[in-house]
N, C-alpha and C positions, 0 to 999 in steps of 0.2 A: 856661518855659513862658507860652503867651499868655494874657492876660486872660480874652478870650473866645473861644469855641470853637464853630464852626459844627457843630453835630451831629446826627445822624440813627440809627436804628435800622433795620437790614436783616438779611435771609435772604440769605446767600451762595450762588451757585449752583455746581455742580461742572463739570469740564471738558468733560463730553460736552453739558450744555444750553447752557456758553458756547458750544462750537463750533455746535449748531444754531442759536442765536441768530445766530452770524456768518455760517450758509449763508444764512441770512432777510434779514440785513443785506445781503449780496451781490446777493441779488436785486432789493432794494429801491432798492439802489444805481443798478441802471441806470435808472431813473427820471430819474436827474441832476439832482434837485431841490436845492434848497438846504437841505440838512439838517446838521447838525452831528451825529454818530454818536457813541453813547458806545463809549468805548475796551472793549478786551475785558476788563481788569483791572477795569474799575470797574462791569461788570454786576451787578447786586443788585435783590433786591427790597426796597424801601423799606416798613418796618412803621410808622415814626412819624418826621416830620421834627421837629425841635425848634427848630434857628434857631441863634441865637447864644445859647449860654449861657456863665456864669461859669465859671471853671476849676474854681475851689473847689467847686461843684455837681456837678461829673463825677461824683465819688465816690459822691453819693446816688441820682444818677440809676443808674449802674450797679446799685446795691444794689436798688432799685425794680425795675428790671427782671428782676433775677435771682431775685428772689421771685416775680414773675408766670411766667417760664417754667419756674420750678422745679415746678408743679402740672401743666405740660403735656407730654403724652407725644410723642414722635418720630413723624413722619409723613411719608408719601410726598408728592411733588406733581409732578404732571405740567404742563410750560411747553409751550403750543401754541395756535395761531391769532393770526392779525397782527390788528391794529386801531390806532386811533387815539383820541386825546382832542383836541377835544371829539366827532368823527367823522371818518369817511374820507374823505368829500367836503372837509371843511375840517381837514383833518390839523394839529395844532400839535406833540404829542407823539405818537409812533410807538412802540408796545408789543408784546411777544409775552405772550398772556394766558395763562389756566389751565384745564386741562379737568380736572384731579381736585386734591383737597386745598385748594380754595377756602374752604370750609367750616372746616377745622383752622386754616387761615392768619388766617381772620377772627375766630375765638376767639383765637388768638394775640395778634393785633392790639388785641382788645378787652380783653385783660387787663393788656397792656403799657400802652395809655392807661388804665387804670383805676390800675394801680399809679402813674402819673407825675400825677394828677390832684391827690394832696396837695403835691406839688412844684410846682404852678402851671402845670402845661402841660394845657390846655384841650383837650377833645376836638374831633376835627374836626368842622367843620361839616358835610360833605358824606359820602355813604356810601363805605366804604374798598371799593376796586376793586384788587384785587392783579393786579401786573402787572410784568413786566421790561421796563423804558425801553431801547428801542434807539435813538431820536435825538431830536432836537427840530428842527422846521423853523424857521429863521431868518427868512426871509422869503418872500412871492410870489415863485415863480418860474415859468417854463414848464412846468418838470418835475412842476408840482404835480397835473395833471390824471393822468398817467402814474401818478404816485405813488399816487394814489388806487385808480386800476384795479388797480394789483398789490396795495394792502393788499385791495382785494375779493377777488382770486383767490386770497390767501393766509390768508383768513379760517379755513381749516382745516388752516394748516399743521400738520404732525406735528413737535412739539417733543421732549423727552425726559422722563426720569423722574429725580427727584432726590429725596435723603430728606433733610428739616429736622429736623436733630440740635442746632443751635444758633441763637442771634441774636448779631449783631454790634454794639457800640455803637462809631460811627465818627465821626471829626472830618473835614471836608470843608473845604480850603483851596482858594478860587476861584482859579486863575491865567490869564493871557492863553492858554496853550496847553490850559487844560481843568481840571476838577477834581483835587484829588490827596487820595484817602481813606486814611487811617490808622485801624487797627483801635486803640481805647480799650481796650475787653474783649470777651470772648468767652464769653458764657452758655450753658451747656448747658441743654435741656431734660431735664427729669429726671422727669417723671409717670409713673405705671405703671398 
C-alpha cells in the first residue's frame, strides 16, 4: 500500500441520477468549450476532501466518519439545476445542484467535519455548497460564451431523486487519463 493516499469522502449517486447528469452533459457539450468532463463512474457529491493522508491514518478516518454518520437518518436527495463556480459567466467548475435534501446533506457534512477535527482536518474555509461536478473548464475557448448561455438555459434542469443511505471514503489516484477512485470504506447512515 502507498504511504500517502489522496482521500475524500463522498455520497455516490444511483444510475438514474447518473443518467440525468449525462443527459445534461450532452446538452452542455454542444457548446464545444474546452472542458474535461467527469467520467460517468466518477460522478459523486463530495462531502469532504482530505488531500494526501498517511495510509496508517485511514482506519482512524473511517472510524471517525462511521461515528459521524451513525447519528444521521437516511434521506432523499433531488439533483437538479445546472450551474458553475465561480459563476456561469466565468465557469471553471460545471455542476448539477440540489433542489431537495440540501439541508440534510449540509448536516451530514458538518457532522463529518466535526468528527475529523480531532484528527487534524480543519473545517472548510468557505460555506458548503453541495453539487455534483460534471466538468472543469481547461482554458478559455470560443465555446465559453455558448457554454455560459447553455448553463443559464439549464438553470432549472430537471434531474432525479436518489436516497442517501451511506457515505464512502475514497482514494483518488491522479493519472494522465483522469482520476481513478477506489472505495476504502462504505459507511451506512444509521440514525432513526
